[in-house]
Residue, then its C-alpha position, 0 to 999 in steps of 0.5 A: m474547517g479548523t473547528i471540524l478537524k480540531p478533534l483530529y488535531i488533538a488525536v494526531s498530536w496526542v499520538i505523536v507526543t505520546i510516542h515521542d515521550l516514550l522514545s525521549p529517554l532513549f534517543g533524546a527529547d530533541s532528537g530527529v529520531s524521536w520525532s521521526l519514529a513518532i510519526i512512523g508510530l502514528v502510521i502503524i497505529i492508523r494502518v492497524i485501525l484501517i485493517p477492517l477497511f482493507v479487508k472490505q476493499i479486498k472483498s469488493q475488488r473480488a466481487l467486482t472481478a466476479l461481476q465482470p462478465h455481467m458488466k460487459e453484457i450491460q455495456k454491450k446491451y446498452k452501449d448507445d444509452r449511457q444513462k440506462q447503462s449507469e442505472e443497470m450497473m448501479k442495480l447490479y452493484k446493489e444486488h451483489k452488495t458491492n461498491p466500485l469505490a471501495s478500493c478508495f476507502p483506505i485512502l479516503a479514510q486517511a485523508p483527514i488524518f493526513f491533512s491534520l498531520f500536515t496542519v500540525l507539522n506546518g504550524i511547527g515550521k512557522n516562525p514563531p511556531v504555531r501549536h495545534g492539538v495537545l502540543s505544548q510550546s516546548d514541544v513545537v520548539s523541539a519538533a522544529q529543531a528536530k532533523f531527519f538525515g540533517a533536514p528539519i522535519s518541519d521544512t518543505f522543498l519550496g520553503t527553503n534554500i538549504t541543499t540538505v532539505k532539498i536532497v532529503t525531500v527529493c529522495l522521500i518523493a522518489f521513494m513515495s512515487l516508486t512504492t506507489f507504482t510498484t504496489q499498483r504494478q504488483l496488483m495488476l501483474k499478479g493480483m488481478p485475474k486475466m481479462d480482456s483488456s478491451n472495454n474493461m472498466m476495472l482494468q482501465q481504472q487500475k492503469i490510470m492509478l498505476y501512472a496517475f498517483p505517482v505523478i500526483f505525489a511527485i508534483s504535490g510533494v514539494n509543498f509537504p513538510i518532510g514530516v509529512l513525507i515521512y508519514w506518507s512514505t511509511t504508509n506506502l511501504w506498509t501498503w506494498a507489504q500488506q498487499f504483497y502478503v495478501i497476493k502471496r497467501n490469499p490471492t484472488p481466484g483466477s489471478p496469476a498468483y492464485e494459479e502459482l499458489a495452486k501449483k505449489r500446493a498440488h506439487k507438495s500434495g503429490e498431485l502435480p505431474a513432474t515436469s523435469d527429467t530429474d523429477v520424472a526419474l525420482s518419480e519412477e523410482e518412488i513408484k518402484g519403491q527403491r532405486n535399481q542397484p547396478k549389477k556387479k559384473k563377473k570377473k573373468k577367471 
């Protein structure tokens, strides 16, 4: 496994060292700020590279949404024959050139990078520190001493008795779980078309992800070095912001966000009827061209 991932060890460590060297004159070579920002920089570079995969994920999700009526027909028609149902589903996906697993592509693509970063940081945390990739001995010693809010970035929750490390780790794990939950909930509430929840495979999958991923992060996070938790917290925040932008600017047709955006555009163009009493009054005045000026009462002589 180490031989297969060796190119990734080199790539990950090279990016971290390069960004660290650029930041060292500003914050210091042994500063936790330099090493933490280097890890955050790695996230940004990876997520920019993965934007085409994210676009493919969005297209696949929308294609699956459009196929929901056909999928329900197949489920109803072959409800007693699971094998035939699966064959017909695969045929439907192939005809429309979509993949139900496309939503997992960005996560799967990051998995080897995540494992490589874990190996690099885990090596830094060993005593004595172990080098991976292009890290020099001075680099691993410097990184091992670097701290994030007073906690060494190479330490784990289970691998230390230091209270500061445990507090920082718990905070990062909580942030990871929270951003994962809110990202998924945001998608389900605003980014997905309204659909019947009964026997809906896509909706059921989204519900599983809503609750499963935060729990997975919470359980597995205690084994991760703080540097890895910084990486995963940053990528979760990126995912949330990226999805928020897409839902706001280019929502899925039929979703609550799409209807909201359509109403806003219609209102701006003047096509949407006024809803409040004030809007009605203003609309009537716009039709007449101007407001009716109050007439002066004649004074009695």
